[in-house]
N, C-alpha and C positions, 0 to 999 in steps of 0.2 A: 122637450121636444129637441130632438136631435136635426141637424140639417139635413143629413144623408136619410133618414126616415121621411123627411116632407119630400125630398125630392123622389125618394121610393113611392110614396103614395100618390105624387103626381103622375109617375110612371105608369103605375098600376092602373089609375083610372084612365090614362090614355090608351091602354093596351086593352082592357077587357070592357071600358065603358066609352067606345068611341064617342057616343052622343055628347058626352061631358067635354072632350077634346076642343072643340070650338066654342064651348062655353065661355061665359064671362068669367068664370073662376080661374082659368087658364090665364088669361089676360089678367086678372087682377093678381094673381102670383107672381107671374112675370114682371109687372110693375113694382110690386111690393119688394121683390128680390132685387130689382135695380135701385129702388130707392134705397134700401138697408146697403147695397154696395156703393152707394154714392156715384152710380152711373147717369144719373138724370141731372140735368142742370137746376140750380136753384129755382130758377125763374120758369120752368115748365109748367105747363098746363097739368102733367099727370102729378106733380108733385104737390101742387095748388089744390088739386082732387083729393089725393091722398091725406094731405093736412087737413082737410075739411071734413074728412069722414074718420080720421083717426088721430089719436094725440100723439103718437110715436109709431115709427117701424115695428118696434116690438108689439104694441098692442095689434097691429094690423096683421103681424104674422100669426098672433096667437089667435085671433079671430078666425082667420082663414085655415089656420088648421083644424079649429073645431068643426068648420063647415066641410072640410076634406074627411074629417072623422065621420062626420053624419053620412056623408056619401059611402064611405068605406064601410059603415055599418049596414047600409042598405044592400051592399053587396054581400053581406054574411061574412066578412073577412075576420079572422080571429088574429091575425098577424101584428095588428097594430095594439093588442091589449099587452 
């Protein structure tokens, strides 16, 4: 997975599926990106939650990417293949 493809997929969903923009997937994506970039304090509730759900930032990103791919498939997009 390329980081730019990930951002592109989020932007695509935002533009063409506005109902997903306020969805939890975008909040989770933002939290995971902050976790990857070490922008969250280690003692924050977000980090505690993410660590309780995922073993690593990489695993979190992989699972999120799969979820985005499922959403993209529902749009009929062939850009991701």
